[in-house]
FILUMLUM-510419 format. One record per atom (N, C-alpha, C, CB): x, y, z; residue in one letter; atom name. Coordinates in nm, 4 decimals, always signed. Glycine has a CB too. Example, Ala and Ser with C-alpha at 12.3 -4.5 7.8 and 13.67 -1.06 7.14 Angstrom:
REM FILUMLUM-510419
<atom x="+1.3190" y="-0.5690" z="+0.7800" type="a" atom="N"/>
<atom x="+1.2300" y="-0.4500" z="+0.7800" type="a" atom="CA"/>
<atom x="+1.3200" y="-0.3300" z="+0.7800" type="a" atom="C"/>
<atom x="+1.1308" y="-0.4473" z="+0.9046" type="a" atom="CB"/>
<atom x="+1.2850" y="-0.2250" z="+0.7080" type="s" atom="N"/>
<atom x="+1.3670" y="-0.1060" z="+0.7140" type="s" atom="CA"/>
<atom x="+1.2900" y="+0.0030" z="+0.7870" type="s" atom="C"/>
<atom x="+1.4084" y="-0.0598" z="+0.5725" type="s" atom="CB"/>
This chain:
REM FILUMLUM-510419
<atom x="-0.2877" y="+0.8557" z="+0.4677" type="m" atom="N"/>
<atom x="-0.1498" y="+0.8607" z="+0.4267" type="m" atom="CA"/>
<atom x="-0.0660" y="+0.7562" z="+0.5003" type="m" atom="C"/>
<atom x="-0.0940" y="+0.9992" z="+0.4500" type="m" atom="CB"/>
<atom x="-0.1087" y="+0.7175" z="+0.6214" type="f" atom="N"/>
<atom x="-0.0337" y="+0.6178" z="+0.6978" type="f" atom="CA"/>
<atom x="-0.0256" y="+0.4865" z="+0.6207" type="f" atom="C"/>
<atom x="-0.0986" y="+0.5949" z="+0.8355" type="f" atom="CB"/>
<atom x="-0.1382" y="+0.4436" z="+0.5653" type="v" atom="N"/>
<atom x="-0.1431" y="+0.3167" z="+0.4908" type="v" atom="CA"/>
<atom x="-0.0483" y="+0.3227" z="+0.3715" type="v" atom="C"/>
<atom x="-0.2881" y="+0.2860" z="+0.4431" type="v" atom="CB"/>
<atom x="-0.0524" y="+0.4321" z="+0.2999" type="i" atom="N"/>
<atom x="+0.0300" y="+0.4471" z="+0.1805" type="i" atom="CA"/>
<atom x="+0.1782" y="+0.4472" z="+0.2174" type="i" atom="C"/>
<atom x="-0.0065" y="+0.5763" z="+0.1057" type="i" atom="CB"/>
<atom x="+0.2139" y="+0.5204" z="+0.3220" type="s" atom="N"/>
<atom x="+0.3538" y="+0.5253" z="+0.3657" type="s" atom="CA"/>
<atom x="+0.4034" y="+0.3890" z="+0.4096" type="s" atom="C"/>
<atom x="+0.3704" y="+0.6248" z="+0.4793" type="s" atom="CB"/>
<atom x="+0.3205" y="+0.3173" z="+0.4824" type="k" atom="N"/>
<atom x="+0.3576" y="+0.1837" z="+0.5304" type="k" atom="CA"/>
<atom x="+0.3754" y="+0.0876" z="+0.4128" type="k" atom="C"/>
<atom x="+0.2508" y="+0.1294" z="+0.6281" type="k" atom="CB"/>
<atom x="+0.2823" y="+0.0894" z="+0.3192" type="a" atom="N"/>
<atom x="+0.2899" y="+0.0007" z="+0.2031" type="a" atom="CA"/>
<atom x="+0.4118" y="+0.0338" z="+0.1174" type="a" atom="C"/>
<atom x="+0.1616" y="+0.0113" z="+0.1190" type="a" atom="CB"/>
<atom x="+0.4413" y="+0.1614" z="+0.1001" type="k" atom="N"/>
<atom x="+0.5578" y="+0.2009" z="+0.0215" type="k" atom="CA"/>
<atom x="+0.6864" y="+0.1558" z="+0.0898" type="k" atom="C"/>
<atom x="+0.5595" y="+0.3531" z="+0.0001" type="k" atom="CB"/>
<atom x="+0.6942" y="+0.1739" z="+0.2203" type="a" atom="N"/>
<atom x="+0.8138" y="+0.1312" z="+0.2937" type="a" atom="CA"/>
<atom x="+0.8341" y="-0.0201" z="+0.2814" type="a" atom="C"/>
<atom x="+0.8028" y="+0.1714" z="+0.4424" type="a" atom="CB"/>
<atom x="+0.7277" y="-0.0955" z="+0.2948" type="l" atom="N"/>
<atom x="+0.7378" y="-0.2411" z="+0.2816" type="l" atom="CA"/>
<atom x="+0.7734" y="-0.2811" z="+0.1386" type="l" atom="C"/>
<atom x="+0.6060" y="-0.3079" z="+0.3237" type="l" atom="CB"/>
<atom x="+0.7185" y="-0.2112" z="+0.0420" type="r" atom="N"/>
<atom x="+0.7506" y="-0.2388" z="-0.0990" type="r" atom="CA"/>
<atom x="+0.8988" y="-0.2158" z="-0.1250" type="r" atom="C"/>
<atom x="+0.6656" y="-0.1499" z="-0.1930" type="r" atom="CB"/>
<atom x="+0.9501" y="-0.1040" z="-0.0763" type="e" atom="N"/>
<atom x="+1.0910" y="-0.0720" z="-0.0969" type="e" atom="CA"/>
<atom x="+1.1813" y="-0.1684" z="-0.0209" type="e" atom="C"/>
<atom x="+1.1196" y="+0.0716" z="-0.0537" type="e" atom="CB"/>
<atom x="+1.1406" y="-0.2057" z="+0.0995" type="q" atom="N"/>
<atom x="+1.2173" y="-0.3010" z="+0.1803" type="q" atom="CA"/>
<atom x="+1.2250" y="-0.4369" z="+0.1106" type="q" atom="C"/>
<atom x="+1.1539" y="-0.3165" z="+0.3204" type="q" atom="CB"/>
<atom x="+1.1171" y="-0.4771" z="+0.0449" type="a" atom="N"/>
<atom x="+1.1127" y="-0.6049" z="-0.0272" type="a" atom="CA"/>
<atom x="+1.1773" y="-0.5933" z="-0.1656" type="a" atom="C"/>
<atom x="+0.9672" y="-0.6531" z="-0.0413" type="a" atom="CB"/>
<atom x="+1.2175" y="-0.4703" z="-0.2014" type="n" atom="N"/>
<atom x="+1.2815" y="-0.4452" z="-0.3299" type="n" atom="CA"/>
<atom x="+1.1889" y="-0.4756" z="-0.4484" type="n" atom="C"/>
<atom x="+1.4080" y="-0.5279" z="-0.3410" type="n" atom="CB"/>
<atom x="+1.0591" y="-0.4457" z="-0.4309" type="f" atom="N"/>
<atom x="+0.9612" y="-0.4604" z="-0.5380" type="f" atom="CA"/>
<atom x="+0.9477" y="-0.3267" z="-0.6097" type="f" atom="C"/>
<atom x="+0.8233" y="-0.5085" z="-0.4826" type="f" atom="CB"/>
<atom x="+0.9374" y="-0.3309" z="-0.7410" type="s" atom="N"/>
<atom x="+0.9052" y="-0.2095" z="-0.8159" type="s" atom="CA"/>
<atom x="+0.7553" y="-0.1835" z="-0.8034" type="s" atom="C"/>
<atom x="+0.9479" y="-0.2223" z="-0.9665" type="s" atom="CB"/>
<atom x="+0.7141" y="-0.0648" z="-0.8410" type="q" atom="N"/>
<atom x="+0.5711" y="-0.0341" z="-0.8415" type="q" atom="CA"/>
<atom x="+0.4979" y="-0.1286" z="-0.9362" type="q" atom="C"/>
<atom x="+0.5466" y="+0.1131" z="-0.8826" type="q" atom="CB"/>
<atom x="+0.5583" y="-0.1584" z="-1.0488" type="s" atom="N"/>
<atom x="+0.4955" y="-0.2484" z="-1.1473" type="s" atom="CA"/>
<atom x="+0.4819" y="-0.3898" z="-1.0931" type="s" atom="C"/>
<atom x="+0.5768" y="-0.2507" z="-1.2770" type="s" atom="CB"/>
<atom x="+0.5833" y="-0.4381" z="-1.0229" type="e" atom="N"/>
<atom x="+0.5759" y="-0.5732" z="-0.9656" type="e" atom="CA"/>
<atom x="+0.4644" y="-0.5829" z="-0.8626" type="e" atom="C"/>
<atom x="+0.7099" y="-0.6120" z="-0.9015" type="e" atom="CB"/>
<atom x="+0.4536" y="-0.4795" z="-0.7778" type="l" atom="N"/>
<atom x="+0.3470" y="-0.4809" z="-0.6773" type="l" atom="CA"/>
<atom x="+0.2103" y="-0.4708" z="-0.7442" type="l" atom="C"/>
<atom x="+0.3656" y="-0.3655" z="-0.5767" type="l" atom="CB"/>
<atom x="+0.2011" y="-0.3941" z="-0.8506" type="a" atom="N"/>
<atom x="+0.0733" y="-0.3816" z="-0.9231" type="a" atom="CA"/>
<atom x="+0.0276" y="-0.5179" z="-0.9747" type="a" atom="C"/>
<atom x="+0.0867" y="-0.2817" z="-1.0412" type="a" atom="CB"/>
<atom x="+0.1200" y="-0.5960" z="-1.0274" type="v" atom="N"/>
<atom x="+0.0855" y="-0.7303" z="-1.0758" type="v" atom="CA"/>
<atom x="+0.0358" y="-0.8165" z="-0.9604" type="v" atom="C"/>
<atom x="+0.2075" y="-0.7972" z="-1.1442" type="v" atom="CB"/>
<atom x="+0.1051" y="-0.8106" z="-0.8471" type="m" atom="N"/>
<atom x="+0.0662" y="-0.8923" z="-0.7311" type="m" atom="CA"/>
<atom x="-0.0707" y="-0.8527" z="-0.6770" type="m" atom="C"/>
<atom x="+0.1706" y="-0.8798" z="-0.6203" type="m" atom="CB"/>
<atom x="-0.1025" y="-0.7230" z="-0.6849" type="l" atom="N"/>
<atom x="-0.2318" y="-0.6739" z="-0.6357" type="l" atom="CA"/>
<atom x="-0.3421" y="-0.6844" z="-0.7406" type="l" atom="C"/>
<atom x="-0.2187" y="-0.5296" z="-0.5904" type="l" atom="CB"/>
<atom x="-0.3042" y="-0.7191" z="-0.8624" type="d" atom="N"/>
<atom x="-0.3987" y="-0.7280" z="-0.9734" type="d" atom="CA"/>
<atom x="-0.4655" y="-0.5932" z="-1.0004" type="d" atom="C"/>
<atom x="-0.5049" y="-0.8343" z="-0.9443" type="d" atom="CB"/>
<atom x="-0.3802" y="-0.4891" z="-1.0086" type="v" atom="N"/>
<atom x="-0.4268" y="-0.3546" z="-1.0422" type="v" atom="CA"/>
<atom x="-0.3490" y="-0.3070" z="-1.1651" type="v" atom="C"/>
<atom x="-0.4084" y="-0.2553" z="-0.9209" type="v" atom="CB"/>
<atom x="-0.3893" y="-0.1964" z="-1.2224" type="s" atom="N"/>
<atom x="-0.3212" y="-0.1454" z="-1.3415" type="s" atom="CA"/>
<atom x="-0.1774" y="-0.1057" z="-1.3080" type="s" atom="C"/>
<atom x="-0.3978" y="-0.0248" z="-1.4004" type="s" atom="CB"/>
<atom x="-0.0961" y="-0.1028" z="-1.4117" type="n" atom="N"/>
<atom x="+0.0459" y="-0.0769" z="-1.3954" type="n" atom="CA"/>
<atom x="+0.0756" y="+0.0573" z="-1.3275" type="n" atom="C"/>
<atom x="+0.1130" y="-0.0813" z="-1.5293" type="n" atom="CB"/>
<atom x="-0.0034" y="+0.1604" z="-1.3555" type="g" atom="N"/>
<atom x="+0.0204" y="+0.2919" z="-1.2972" type="g" atom="CA"/>
<atom x="-0.0483" y="+0.3177" z="-1.1643" type="g" atom="C"/>
<atom x="-0.0221" y="+0.3944" z="-1.3921" type="g" atom="CB"/>
<atom x="-0.1300" y="+0.2235" z="-1.1183" type="f" atom="N"/>
<atom x="-0.2082" y="+0.2472" z="-0.9961" type="f" atom="CA"/>
<atom x="-0.1196" y="+0.2726" z="-0.8744" type="f" atom="C"/>
<atom x="-0.2992" y="+0.1284" z="-0.9686" type="f" atom="CB"/>
<atom x="-0.0144" y="+0.1944" z="-0.8570" type="i" atom="N"/>
<atom x="+0.0711" y="+0.2102" z="-0.7389" type="i" atom="CA"/>
<atom x="+0.1361" y="+0.3486" z="-0.7395" type="i" atom="C"/>
<atom x="+0.1799" y="+0.0992" z="-0.7344" type="i" atom="CB"/>
<atom x="+0.1832" y="+0.3914" z="-0.8553" type="g" atom="N"/>
<atom x="+0.2409" y="+0.5253" z="-0.8667" type="g" atom="CA"/>
<atom x="+0.1411" y="+0.6337" z="-0.8329" type="g" atom="C"/>
<atom x="+0.2940" y="+0.5475" z="-1.0059" type="g" atom="CB"/>
<atom x="+0.0173" y="+0.6159" z="-0.8755" type="q" atom="N"/>
<atom x="-0.0865" y="+0.7136" z="-0.8432" type="q" atom="CA"/>
<atom x="-0.1158" y="+0.7148" z="-0.6943" type="q" atom="C"/>
<atom x="-0.2142" y="+0.6839" z="-0.9213" type="q" atom="CB"/>
<atom x="-0.1208" y="+0.5978" z="-0.6328" type="v" atom="N"/>
<atom x="-0.1469" y="+0.5907" z="-0.4893" type="v" atom="CA"/>
<atom x="-0.0333" y="+0.6577" z="-0.4117" type="v" atom="C"/>
<atom x="-0.1638" y="+0.4436" z="-0.4442" type="v" atom="CB"/>
<atom x="+0.0899" y="+0.6316" z="-0.4526" type="e" atom="N"/>
<atom x="+0.2050" y="+0.6848" z="-0.3800" type="e" atom="CA"/>
<atom x="+0.2301" y="+0.8325" z="-0.4063" type="e" atom="C"/>
<atom x="+0.3276" y="+0.6069" z="-0.4158" type="e" atom="CB"/>
<atom x="+0.1643" y="+0.8903" z="-0.5060" type="s" atom="N"/>
<atom x="+0.1802" y="+1.0316" z="-0.5371" type="s" atom="CA"/>
<atom x="+0.0696" y="+1.1136" z="-0.4703" type="s" atom="C"/>
<atom x="+0.1792" y="+1.0537" z="-0.6896" type="s" atom="CB"/>
<atom x="+0.1053" y="+1.2235" z="-0.4055" type="p" atom="N"/>
<atom x="+0.0021" y="+1.3082" z="-0.3442" type="p" atom="CA"/>
<atom x="-0.0793" y="+1.3856" z="-0.4482" type="p" atom="C"/>
<atom x="+0.0665" y="+1.4060" z="-0.2469" type="p" atom="CB"/>
<atom x="-0.0408" y="+1.3786" z="-0.5749" type="n" atom="N"/>
<atom x="-0.1092" y="+1.4533" z="-0.6802" type="n" atom="CA"/>
<atom x="-0.2308" y="+1.3811" z="-0.7376" type="n" atom="C"/>
<atom x="-0.0131" y="+1.4830" z="-0.7906" type="n" atom="CB"/>
<atom x="-0.2568" y="+1.2582" z="-0.6913" type="y" atom="N"/>
<atom x="-0.3697" y="+1.1796" z="-0.7414" type="y" atom="CA"/>
<atom x="-0.4603" y="+1.1395" z="-0.6250" type="y" atom="C"/>
<atom x="-0.3199" y="+1.0535" z="-0.8177" type="y" atom="CB"/>
<atom x="-0.5894" y="+1.1257" z="-0.6512" type="p" atom="N"/>
<atom x="-0.6817" y="+1.0870" z="-0.5437" type="p" atom="CA"/>
<atom x="-0.6858" y="+0.9360" z="-0.5172" type="p" atom="C"/>
<atom x="-0.8205" y="+1.1349" z="-0.5774" type="p" atom="CB"/>
<atom x="-0.6131" y="+0.8556" z="-0.5956" type="s" atom="N"/>
<atom x="-0.6173" y="+0.7097" z="-0.5795" type="s" atom="CA"/>
<atom x="-0.5662" y="+0.6686" z="-0.4414" type="s" atom="C"/>
<atom x="-0.5338" y="+0.6409" z="-0.6895" type="s" atom="CB"/>
<atom x="-0.6358" y="+0.5735" z="-0.3811" type="k" atom="N"/>
<atom x="-0.5989" y="+0.5221" z="-0.2487" type="k" atom="CA"/>
<atom x="-0.6211" y="+0.3714" z="-0.2460" type="k" atom="C"/>
<atom x="-0.6814" y="+0.5922" z="-0.1360" type="k" atom="CB"/>
<atom x="-0.5581" y="+0.3058" z="-0.1499" type="y" atom="N"/>
<atom x="-0.5829" y="+0.1630" z="-0.1294" type="y" atom="CA"/>
<atom x="-0.7181" y="+0.1443" z="-0.0612" type="y" atom="C"/>
<atom x="-0.4694" y="+0.0984" z="-0.0448" type="y" atom="CB"/>
<atom x="-0.7889" y="+0.0369" z="-0.0965" type="n" atom="N"/>
<atom x="-0.9135" y="+0.0032" z="-0.0278" type="n" atom="CA"/>
<atom x="-0.8875" y="-0.1177" z="+0.0633" type="n" atom="C"/>
<atom x="-1.0288" y="-0.0272" z="-0.1308" type="n" atom="CB"/>
<atom x="-0.9890" y="-0.1645" z="+0.1314" type="l" atom="N"/>
<atom x="-0.9712" y="-0.2749" z="+0.2258" type="l" atom="CA"/>
<atom x="-0.9266" y="-0.4037" z="+0.1575" type="l" atom="C"/>
<atom x="-1.1000" y="-0.2996" z="+0.3010" type="l" atom="CB"/>
<atom x="-0.9730" y="-0.4267" z="+0.0365" type="d" atom="N"/>
<atom x="-0.9292" y="-0.5451" z="-0.0375" type="d" atom="CA"/>
<atom x="-0.7797" y="-0.5362" z="-0.0679" type="d" atom="C"/>
<atom x="-1.0099" y="-0.5603" z="-0.1685" type="d" atom="CB"/>
<atom x="-0.7335" y="-0.4185" z="-0.1059" type="h" atom="N"/>
<atom x="-0.5907" y="-0.3986" z="-0.1316" type="h" atom="CA"/>
<atom x="-0.5102" y="-0.4239" z="-0.0041" type="h" atom="C"/>
<atom x="-0.5642" y="-0.2555" z="-0.1846" type="h" atom="CB"/>
<atom x="-0.5580" y="-0.3708" z="+0.1076" type="i" atom="N"/>
<atom x="-0.4868" y="-0.3885" z="+0.2352" type="i" atom="CA"/>
<atom x="-0.4795" y="-0.5361" z="+0.2713" type="i" atom="C"/>
<atom x="-0.5563" y="-0.3092" z="+0.3487" type="i" atom="CB"/>
<atom x="-0.5867" y="-0.6081" z="+0.2479" type="d" atom="N"/>
<atom x="-0.5864" y="-0.7522" z="+0.2755" type="d" atom="CA"/>
<atom x="-0.4819" y="-0.8230" z="+0.1886" type="d" atom="C"/>
<atom x="-0.7272" y="-0.8128" z="+0.2505" type="d" atom="CB"/>
<atom x="-0.4772" y="-0.7895" z="+0.0600" type="k" atom="N"/>
<atom x="-0.3794" y="-0.8501" z="-0.0309" type="k" atom="CA"/>
<atom x="-0.2374" y="-0.8082" z="+0.0062" type="k" atom="C"/>
<atom x="-0.4098" y="-0.8108" z="-0.1765" type="k" atom="CB"/>
<atom x="-0.2184" y="-0.6817" z="+0.0445" type="l" atom="N"/>
<atom x="-0.0867" y="-0.6360" z="+0.0868" type="l" atom="CA"/>
<atom x="-0.0371" y="-0.7143" z="+0.2079" type="l" atom="C"/>
<atom x="-0.0903" y="-0.4871" z="+0.1187" type="l" atom="CB"/>
<atom x="-0.1272" y="-0.7442" z="+0.2999" type="s" atom="N"/>
<atom x="-0.0870" y="-0.8198" z="+0.4192" type="s" atom="CA"/>
<atom x="-0.0424" y="-0.9609" z="+0.3827" type="s" atom="C"/>
<atom x="-0.2024" y="-0.8261" z="+0.5201" type="s" atom="CB"/>
<atom x="-0.1022" y="-1.0190" z="+0.2804" type="v" atom="N"/>
<atom x="-0.0596" y="-1.1514" z="+0.2337" type="v" atom="CA"/>
<atom x="+0.0767" y="-1.1406" z="+0.1653" type="v" atom="C"/>
<atom x="-0.1647" y="-1.2124" z="+0.1362" type="v" atom="CB"/>
<atom x="+0.0916" y="-1.0423" z="+0.0786" type="i" atom="N"/>
<atom x="+0.2168" y="-1.0228" z="+0.0049" type="i" atom="CA"/>
<atom x="+0.3336" y="-1.0001" z="+0.0999" type="i" atom="C"/>
<atom x="+0.2042" y="-0.9045" z="-0.0917" type="i" atom="CB"/>
<atom x="+0.3125" y="-0.9154" z="+0.2007" type="f" atom="N"/>
<atom x="+0.4205" y="-0.8794" z="+0.2924" type="f" atom="CA"/>
<atom x="+0.4217" y="-0.9637" z="+0.4200" type="f" atom="C"/>
<atom x="+0.4095" y="-0.7338" z="+0.3288" type="f" atom="CB"/>
<atom x="+0.3370" y="-1.0650" z="+0.4241" type="k" atom="N"/>
<atom x="+0.3316" y="-1.1604" z="+0.5361" type="k" atom="CA"/>
<atom x="+0.3222" y="-1.0884" z="+0.6712" type="k" atom="C"/>
<atom x="+0.4557" y="-1.2516" z="+0.5342" type="k" atom="CB"/>
<atom x="+0.2177" y="-1.0059" z="+0.6800" type="c" atom="N"/>
<atom x="+0.1931" y="-0.9329" z="+0.8041" type="c" atom="CA"/>
<atom x="+0.0416" y="-0.9260" z="+0.8260" type="c" atom="C"/>
<atom x="+0.2567" y="-0.7887" z="+0.7993" type="c" atom="CB"/>
<atom x="+0.0015" y="-0.8630" z="+0.9324" type="s" atom="N"/>
<atom x="-0.1404" y="-0.8470" z="+0.9625" type="s" atom="CA"/>
<atom x="-0.1949" y="-0.7227" z="+0.8922" type="s" atom="C"/>
<atom x="-0.1632" y="-0.8375" z="+1.1153" type="s" atom="CB"/>
<atom x="-0.3203" y="-0.7246" z="+0.8505" type="p" atom="N"/>
<atom x="-0.3806" y="-0.6016" z="+0.7964" type="p" atom="CA"/>
<atom x="-0.3736" y="-0.4867" z="+0.8968" type="p" atom="C"/>
<atom x="-0.5267" y="-0.6270" z="+0.7569" type="p" atom="CB"/>
<atom x="-0.3716" y="-0.5200" z="+1.0252" type="k" atom="N"/>
<atom x="-0.3632" y="-0.4164" z="+1.1286" type="k" atom="CA"/>
<atom x="-0.2316" y="-0.3392" z="+1.1216" type="k" atom="C"/>
<atom x="-0.3789" y="-0.4789" z="+1.2667" type="k" atom="CB"/>
<atom x="-0.1295" y="-0.3984" z="+1.0624" type="d" atom="N"/>
<atom x="-0.0003" y="-0.3301" z="+1.0505" type="d" atom="CA"/>
<atom x="-0.0081" y="-0.2071" z="+0.9598" type="d" atom="C"/>
<atom x="+0.1048" y="-0.4267" z="+0.9970" type="d" atom="CB"/>
<atom x="-0.1130" y="-0.1981" z="+0.8803" type="f" atom="N"/>
<atom x="-0.1300" y="-0.0841" z="+0.7910" type="f" atom="CA"/>
<atom x="-0.2117" y="+0.0280" z="+0.8541" type="f" atom="C"/>
<atom x="-0.1958" y="-0.1289" z="+0.6628" type="f" atom="CB"/>
<atom x="-0.2492" y="+0.0109" z="+0.9795" type="l" atom="N"/>
<atom x="-0.3284" y="+0.1117" z="+1.0497" type="l" atom="CA"/>
<atom x="-0.2489" y="+0.1688" z="+1.1672" type="l" atom="C"/>
<atom x="-0.4620" y="+0.0514" z="+1.0991" type="l" atom="CB"/>
<atom x="-0.2603" y="+0.2980" z="+1.1929" type="p" atom="N"/>
<atom x="-0.1891" y="+0.3570" z="+1.3067" type="p" atom="CA"/>
<atom x="-0.2462" y="+0.3065" z="+1.4389" type="p" atom="C"/>
<atom x="-0.1966" y="+0.5106" z="+1.3013" type="p" atom="CB"/>
<atom x="-0.1623" y="+0.3077" z="+1.5411" type="e" atom="N"/>
<atom x="-0.2074" y="+0.2609" z="+1.6733" type="e" atom="CA"/>
<atom x="-0.2988" y="+0.3610" z="+1.7417" type="e" atom="C"/>
<atom x="-0.0878" y="+0.2326" z="+1.7627" type="e" atom="CB"/>
<atom x="-0.2866" y="+0.4873" z="+1.7060" type="s" atom="N"/>
<atom x="-0.3736" y="+0.5894" z="+1.7654" type="s" atom="CA"/>
<atom x="-0.4289" y="+0.6781" z="+1.6542" type="s" atom="C"/>
<atom x="-0.2962" y="+0.6749" z="+1.8715" type="s" atom="CB"/>
<atom x="-0.5245" y="+0.7607" z="+1.6902" type="n" atom="N"/>
<atom x="-0.5865" y="+0.8504" z="+1.5915" type="n" atom="CA"/>
<atom x="-0.4813" y="+0.9409" z="+1.5287" type="n" atom="C"/>
<atom x="-0.6980" y="+0.9357" z="+1.6571" type="n" atom="CB"/>
<atom x="-0.4912" y="+0.9617" z="+1.4003" type="v" atom="N"/>
<atom x="-0.3979" y="+1.0512" z="+1.3338" type="v" atom="CA"/>
<atom x="-0.4517" y="+1.1938" z="+1.3301" type="v" atom="C"/>
<atom x="-0.3692" y="+1.0021" z="+1.1926" type="v" atom="CB"/>
<atom x="-0.5820" y="+1.2104" z="+1.3461" type="n" atom="N"/>
<atom x="-0.6451" y="+1.3421" z="+1.3471" type="n" atom="CA"/>
<atom x="-0.7029" y="+1.3704" z="+1.4850" type="n" atom="C"/>
<atom x="-0.7552" y="+1.3512" z="+1.2392" type="n" atom="CB"/>
<atom x="-0.6171" y="+1.3953" z="+1.5787" type="k" atom="N"/>
<atom x="-0.6627" y="+1.4159" z="+1.7179" type="k" atom="CA"/>
<atom x="-0.7316" y="+1.5474" z="+1.7364" type="k" atom="C"/>
<atom x="-0.5470" y="+1.4075" z="+1.8135" type="k" atom="CB"/>
């Protein structure tokens, strides 16, 4: 969930719609909505995280928590 929350925050900060980000990631139009919704099992994979880091001009590490989330 950390990755999804971070990507959503960056998307909103950049003022991108879900559809605009889907085009940039080369995924289907509804994929971002499914990822951001807790009602779907869709998640970002490592390739998506790599592309997100290029889009948002940050490190892929920025999408990972600094410490364990399940302590």
